[in-house]
Structures are given as C-alpha cells and as structure tokens.
C-alpha positions in Angstrom: 0.0 0.0 0.0 1.4 3.3 -1.0 -0.5 5.7 1.2 -3.0 5.2 4.1 -5.7 7.8 4.6 -7.5 8.4 7.8 -8.9 10.9 10.3 -7.5 12.8 13.3 -10.0 13.9 15.9 -9.2 16.3 18.7 -11.8 15.6 21.4 -11.0 18.8 23.4 -11.8 21.0 20.5 -15.1 19.5 19.5 -18.2 21.5 20.5 -20.8 19.0 19.3 -22.2 21.2 16.6 -22.7 18.3 14.2 -21.4 20.3 11.2 -19.3 17.3 10.2 -22.4 15.0 10.3 -24.5 17.5 8.3 -21.8 18.1 5.7 -21.4 14.3 5.2 -25.1 13.8 4.7 -25.3 16.7 2.3 -22.3 15.5 0.2 -23.7 11.9 0.0 -27.3 13.1 -0.5 -28.6 11.3 2.6 -32.0 12.5 3.9 -32.3 13.8 7.4 -33.4 11.4 10.0 -32.1 8.4 8.2 -28.6 6.8 8.2 -25.4 8.7 9.1 -22.0 7.8 7.8 -20.5 10.1 10.6 -22.1 10.3 14.0 -21.6 12.8 16.8 -22.3 11.6 20.3 -21.6 13.0 23.8 -20.5 11.6 27.1 -20.7 13.1 30.6 -18.1 12.3 33.2 -17.3 13.2 36.8 -19.4 13.8 39.9 -21.3 17.0 40.7 -20.1 19.8 40.8 -17.1 18.7 38.7 -19.0 17.4 35.7 -17.6 17.4 32.2 -19.0 16.8 28.8 -17.1 15.6 25.8 -18.1 15.0 22.2 -17.0 12.3 19.8 -17.3 12.4 16.0 -16.8 9.0 14.5 -17.2 7.2 11.2 -15.5 4.3 9.5 -11.9 4.3 10.7 -10.6 2.7 7.5 -8.7 0.3 9.8 -5.3 -1.1 9.0 -6.8 -4.6 9.2 -10.5 -4.0 9.0 -12.5 -6.8 10.7 -15.5 -6.0 8.4 -13.6 -7.2 5.3 -12.7 -10.6 6.8 -16.3 -11.4 7.9 -18.1 -10.5 4.7 -19.3 -13.7 3.1 -19.6 -12.3 -0.4 -16.5 -10.0 -0.5 -18.6 -6.9 -0.8 -16.2 -5.0 1.4 -12.6 -4.4 0.4 -9.6 -2.3 1.4 -8.1 -0.3 -1.5 -4.4 -1.0 -1.9 -3.6 2.5 -3.2 -4.9 4.5 -0.2 -6.2 2.1 2.4 -9.8 3.2 2.1 -12.4 0.6 3.0 -15.1 0.5 0.4 -18.4 -1.4 -0.1 -19.6 -2.8 -3.4 -23.4 -2.4 -2.8 -24.2 -4.6 -5.8 -22.6 -7.6 -3.9 -23.9 -6.9 -0.4 -26.6 -9.3 0.9 -27.3 -7.3 4.0 -26.3 -10.1 6.4 -25.1 -7.6 9.1 -21.9 -9.6 9.9 -19.8 -6.4 9.2 -21.9 -4.5 11.8 -21.2 -7.1 14.4 -17.5 -7.1 13.6 -17.0 -3.3 13.5 -15.9 -1.9 16.9 -16.9 1.6 15.8 -20.5 0.9 14.7 -19.7 2.3 11.2 -22.0 0.1 9.0 -25.4 1.5 8.2 -28.2 -0.4 6.4 -30.5 1.2 3.9 -32.3 -0.4 1.0 -31.1 -3.8 2.4 -27.4 -3.2 1.9 -24.5 -1.8 4.0 -23.3 1.7 3.5 -20.6 3.7 5.3 -18.0 6.4 5.0 -16.1 6.2 1.8 -13.7 9.1 2.6 -15.4 11.3 0.0 -13.8 9.3 -2.8 -15.3 11.5 -5.5 -12.9 14.2 -4.3 -9.3 14.2 -5.5 -7.2 12.9 -2.6 -4.0 13.5 -4.4 -4.6 17.3 -4.1 -4.6 17.0 -0.3 -8.2 18.2 0.0 -10.0 17.5 3.3 -13.1 15.3 3.4 -16.4 17.2 3.6 -16.8 16.4 7.3 -13.3 17.7 8.1 -13.8 20.8 5.9 -17.0 21.7 7.7 -15.6 21.5 11.2 -15.5 25.1 12.6 -13.1 24.2 15.4 -10.7 22.1 13.3 -11.2 19.2 15.8 -11.6 16.8 12.8 -8.9 16.5 10.1 -8.5 14.1 7.3 -5.6 13.1 5.0 -2.8 10.7 4.7 -1.7 9.3 8.0 1.9 10.3 7.2 0.8 13.9 6.8 -1.3 13.9 10.0 1.5 12.4 12.0 4.1 14.9 10.6 1.7 17.8 11.6 1.6 16.4 15.1 5.3 16.0 15.3 5.8 19.6 14.1 3.6 20.7 16.9 0.7 22.0 14.8 -1.8 19.8 16.6 -2.3 19.4 20.3 -1.5 16.1 21.9 -5.1 15.5 22.8 -6.0 14.2 19.3 -6.6 10.6 18.3 -5.3 9.3 15.0 -7.9 6.9 13.7 -6.5 4.4 11.3 -5.4 1.9 13.8 -5.9 -1.9 14.0 -9.4 -2.5 15.2 
C-alpha cells in the first residue's frame, strides 16, 4: 500500500455542533433522520459539581486490518491497496449484518437492504490533499483528514495538540 488515509480527531476542540455530520449527509445526499456515515455523540463524566461533557465524532476508521472485510461472506467489502480506504460494493452486499457485528466503531449503516458507510469522500481528488467534507466543515478544526503520514508529521511539528486521536489503527 502506497498511502494510508484516515482521520484525526481532537476531542477537546469538538463543540458537538454536528457540522461534520450534516456536511457528510449533504455530500452523500442522505436524507435527514435516516442513516449517518458520521455520527456525533456526547458523554458526561465526573461527579457534581465537577461534571464534564465531551463529544466524539466517529465514522468508519478505515482500519489497517478491517474486521468487516474478513467477515463479509460475499467479499462486498474491500480495502483499496492504493490508499487504504475501505469500500463497499453495494451490488454484492446481501445485508447479512456480519460487518456491523465485527466493526468496533459501529460504522456500518443499512439502507435499501445493503450496507453503506463512509467512503472518505472518494469523489474528491485525494492527491490534491483536500480534506473530506466532514473535516472541511468543522468550525473548530477538531476533525482533520488526510494521509496518516501527513497527519503524524503535523503532530510532530507541533501543529496539533497532543489531545488528538489518529484513527487508522488496527481495530
């Protein structure tokens, strides 16, 4: 594999505005109230009066060794060799839900009887270094996308806080 693409999420910056989720739905022409390729959730922690709230924006993590690929009985899910993006061939999917059970991130969605998920905005030109729609829409820059090498180099250079989580890891 020549390049691995993924996401970097900085939890402390996220304000839970759901701009990333809305931008994804708009780009993929997904109707409101239906499936979501990117989901924003919140979590409370602590004990009163020291209570905190954090947000998490998550989608398919395009894992290094995606468990969804190995459990698919009809090989509808594959990992692209050129960029590491995990894609679904909807024409092959039989909607068995095995990928959903295998995915630790809850990324698979089902509509029209087949699995659908984040495709890293493949219709954009990744070679130009453009951000995915979800990352471009983030007003606090808590979500970034790109090649893992670039994301790591930016962290090393100190351009990103240490509170972020690179998200192309082995599941």
